[in-house]
matplotlib code that plots the C-alpha trace (Angstrom):
import matplotlib.pyplot as plt

x = [7.0, 6.2, 3.0, 4.5, 7.5, 8.3, 6.8, 8.0, 6.5, 6.7, 5.7, 5.7, 6.4, 8.2, 11.2, 8.7, 5.8, 3.1, 5.2, 8.1, 6.1, 5.0, 8.3, 9.4, 6.5, 6.4, 10.0, 9.3, 7.1, 9.6, 8.6, 11.6, 11.0, 11.3, 11.4, 10.5, 10.5, 12.0, 14.2, 17.0, 19.0, 16.0, 15.1, 18.5, 18.5, 15.2, 16.5, 19.8, 17.9, 16.2, 19.2, 20.7, 18.0, 18.7, 15.5, 15.7, 15.7, 16.1, 15.9, 14.6, 14.2, 10.4, 8.1, 4.8, 3.6, 5.7, 4.9, 8.2, 9.7, 7.0, 7.5, 10.9, 10.9, 8.5, 10.8, 14.3, 12.5, 11.3, 14.7, 15.8, 13.7, 12.8, 9.1, 6.4, 3.6, 2.5, 1.9, 1.3, 0.3, 1.0, 3.1, 0.6, 1.1, -1.8, -1.5, -2.5, -5.0, -7.5, -11.5, -11.8, -12.4, -9.2, -7.2, -5.2, -5.2, -1.8, -1.7, -5.3, -3.0, -0.5, -2.3, -4.0, -0.5, 0.6, -2.6, -4.3, -2.0, 0.8, -1.4, -3.0, 0.3, 1.8, -1.6, -0.8, 2.5, 2.5, -0.3, 1.9, 4.3, 1.4, 0.0, 3.3, 3.5, 0.2, -1.9, -1.1, -2.5, -2.8, -2.9, -4.3, -3.8, -6.7, -8.1, -11.3, -11.8, -12.3, -15.5, -16.3, -16.2, -14.3, -14.2, -10.1, -8.0, -10.1, -7.7, -6.9, -10.3, -10.9, -8.0, -8.5, -12.1, -11.3, -9.1, -11.8, -13.7, -10.5, -9.7, -13.4, -13.0, -9.6, -11.1, -13.7, -11.0, -8.5, -10.3, -10.2, -6.4, -6.5, -5.3, -7.1, -7.4, -8.4, -8.4, -7.4, -8.9, -6.7, -8.0, -5.4, -2.1, 1.3, 3.4, 5.9, 3.1, 0.4, 3.0, 3.6, -0.1, -0.7, 2.6, 1.1, -1.8, -0.5, 0.9, 1.3, 0.7, -2.4, -3.7, -2.3, -4.7, -7.7, -7.4, -7.0, -10.2, -12.4, -11.4, -13.9, -11.0, -9.4, -6.2, -4.6, -3.4, 0.3, 2.2, 2.1, -1.7, -1.9, 0.7, -0.7, -3.3, -1.7, 0.3, -3.4, -4.5, -1.1, -1.7, -2.5, -5.5, -7.1, -7.6, -11.3, -10.9, -11.0, -13.0, -12.8, -12.2, -10.7, -11.4, -8.5, -9.9, -10.4, -14.0, -13.8, -16.1, -18.8, -20.8]
y = [2.2, 6.0, 6.1, 8.1, 9.8, 12.8, 11.9, 11.1, 8.3, 7.1, 3.6, 2.9, -1.1, -1.6, -3.8, -6.8, -8.4, -6.0, -2.8, -4.4, -5.1, -1.6, -0.4, -2.3, -1.6, 2.2, 2.6, 0.4, 3.3, 6.1, 7.1, 8.2, 6.1, 6.4, 3.3, 3.4, 0.6, -0.7, -3.2, -1.5, -4.3, -6.1, -2.0, -0.9, -3.8, -3.1, 0.8, -0.4, -3.3, -0.4, 2.0, -1.3, -1.1, 2.2, 3.5, 6.2, 5.2, 5.8, 3.9, 5.7, 4.1, 5.3, 3.6, 5.0, 4.5, 7.6, 11.2, 12.5, 9.9, 10.9, 14.0, 13.9, 11.3, 13.3, 16.7, 13.8, 12.8, 16.4, 17.6, 14.3, 14.2, 18.1, 17.0, 14.6, 13.3, 10.0, 8.2, 4.7, 3.8, 0.3, -1.1, -2.9, -5.8, -8.7, -8.6, -11.2, -13.6, -14.0, -13.9, -9.9, -10.6, -12.2, -9.1, -7.0, -3.8, -3.5, -5.5, -3.9, -0.4, -1.8, -2.7, 0.6, 2.0, 0.9, 0.3, 3.3, 5.9, 5.5, 6.2, 9.3, 10.6, 10.0, 12.2, 14.3, 15.1, 14.8, 17.4, 20.4, 19.0, 17.4, 21.0, 22.3, 20.1, 21.2, 18.1, 14.0, 10.8, 9.2, 5.3, 3.4, -0.4, -1.6, -5.1, -7.7, -7.0, -3.4, -4.5, -7.3, -9.6, -12.9, -14.6, -13.6, -11.5, -8.5, -5.5, -6.1, -6.2, -2.9, -0.8, -2.1, -0.8, 2.5, 3.3, 2.3, 6.0, 7.7, 7.3, 8.6, 11.4, 12.7, 12.4, 15.0, 17.1, 17.7, 17.3, 21.2, 21.0, 18.1, 15.7, 12.2, 9.6, 5.6, 2.8, -0.6, -3.8, -7.0, -10.4, -13.1, -12.3, -14.5, -12.5, -13.4, -12.0, -14.7, -17.2, -16.7, -17.0, -19.8, -21.6, -21.7, -23.8, -27.0, -27.6, -24.8, -25.8, -27.5, -24.4, -22.1, -24.4, -24.1, -20.3, -20.0, -22.1, -19.2, -16.7, -17.4, -17.4, -20.3, -19.1, -16.8, -13.3, -12.2, -9.0, -7.5, -7.8, -5.1, -3.2, -2.8, -1.1, 0.9, 2.5, 3.1, 5.4, 7.2, 7.8, 10.3, 7.8, 7.6, 11.6, 11.5, 8.7, 10.2, 8.0, 5.0, 0.9, -1.1, -4.1, -6.7, -9.8, -13.0, -12.1, -12.9, -9.9, -10.8, -13.1]
z = [-20.4, -19.6, -18.0, -15.2, -16.4, -14.5, -11.7, -8.2, -6.1, -2.6, -1.6, 2.3, 3.1, -0.5, 0.6, -0.4, -1.6, -3.0, -2.0, -3.8, -7.0, -6.9, -7.1, -9.7, -12.1, -11.4, -12.1, -15.2, -16.1, -15.2, -12.1, -9.5, -6.7, -2.8, -1.6, 1.9, 5.1, 8.1, 6.3, 5.2, 4.0, 1.7, 1.2, -0.5, -2.4, -4.1, -4.7, -6.0, -8.7, -9.7, -10.2, -12.2, -14.8, -15.3, -13.3, -10.4, -6.8, -3.1, 0.1, 2.8, 6.4, 8.2, 10.9, 9.5, 13.2, 13.9, 12.9, 13.4, 11.2, 8.6, 8.8, 8.4, 5.8, 3.4, 3.6, 2.9, -0.4, -1.6, -0.9, -2.8, -6.0, -6.2, -5.7, -4.5, -6.8, -5.3, -2.3, -1.9, 1.9, 1.5, 4.8, 6.9, 9.6, 9.8, 13.8, 15.8, 15.2, 18.1, 19.2, 19.7, 23.7, 23.7, 21.8, 24.2, 23.9, 23.0, 20.2, 18.9, 19.3, 17.5, 14.2, 14.5, 15.0, 11.5, 9.2, 10.5, 12.2, 9.3, 6.4, 8.5, 9.2, 5.5, 3.9, 6.7, 5.5, 2.1, 0.7, 1.3, -1.4, -3.4, -3.3, -4.5, -7.3, -8.8, -7.7, -7.7, -6.6, -3.5, -3.3, 0.3, 0.2, 2.0, 1.3, 1.0, 4.5, 4.2, 2.3, 3.7, 7.0, 8.5, 11.3, 12.1, 13.2, 14.2, 14.6, 11.0, 9.9, 11.4, 10.2, 6.9, 7.2, 8.6, 5.7, 2.8, 4.9, 5.3, 1.3, 0.6, 3.2, 1.7, -1.9, -1.0, 1.3, -1.5, -4.8, -5.3, -5.2, -7.6, -5.1, -6.0, -3.5, -4.0, -2.1, -3.6, -1.8, -3.1, -2.5, -1.1, -2.9, -2.3, -0.2, 2.4, 4.5, 3.4, 3.3, 7.1, 7.4, 5.7, 7.3, 10.5, 9.7, 8.3, 4.8, 2.8, -0.3, 0.2, 2.1, -0.7, -2.9, -0.6, 0.1, -4.1, -4.6, -2.2, -5.6, -8.2, -10.7, -8.4, -7.5, -5.3, -6.9, -7.4, -6.6, -10.0, -10.3, -7.6, -8.7, -12.2, -10.7, -8.6, -11.9, -13.0, -10.5, -10.3, -13.8, -15.8, -17.3, -13.9, -14.0, -13.2, -10.6, -6.5, -3.8, -5.3, -4.7, -7.0, -5.8, -7.3, -5.8, -8.6, -7.7, -3.8, -3.2, -5.9, -4.4]

ax = plt.figure().add_subplot(projection="3d")
ax.plot(x, y, z, "-o")
ax.set_aspect("equal")
plt.show()
């Protein structure tokens, strides 16, 4: 219950799914949390729920694809909580599902703006605050599709591969500052984004079973499966872990 005591964590894309689970588990472990999203009503509700359970949380609206908005966010969080120790770059979109030769420049750029530029901007403007705190942890939510390929959603796969290598580069650049940078690679997790994706392909429950069967453990994951990995990487238990890939995928990439 105190693995993250006295730490301040920023979680982007925190209004639902994996981000919301990260907020709840990190607050449960003692962190003061900045709930960051563009969905104000849902984000405010998440923060309010944490406060009702005795935790400390505030909602902040931010479009991570805007550098000015991200820079302002970091200053607002530091002023609200006094410091920043942890950054969880979770905000992301799946984008269009078309073959590469049919993807437009605008469709490609939108995914990269959120999934690649977003973590870049957040990391860039968090570094000074993490240095002032004496170090910290940055956790980038990549995907199994940052490790292996699949014949769909090309912009998404490219973005998650980029985030994997960005993680390793930043781990090396900021190691001397005691700032650890790691990536998490989820398999299919039952979130609103995946629910929406499967909903376009016929019966959702049947598709859920079919997709679950792709994982050797025989089922899809839940947001908490990822949130506990985030808690570990954010905590001092992972003080010797940087530049690593934490794969939480039910065995999907073990083949």
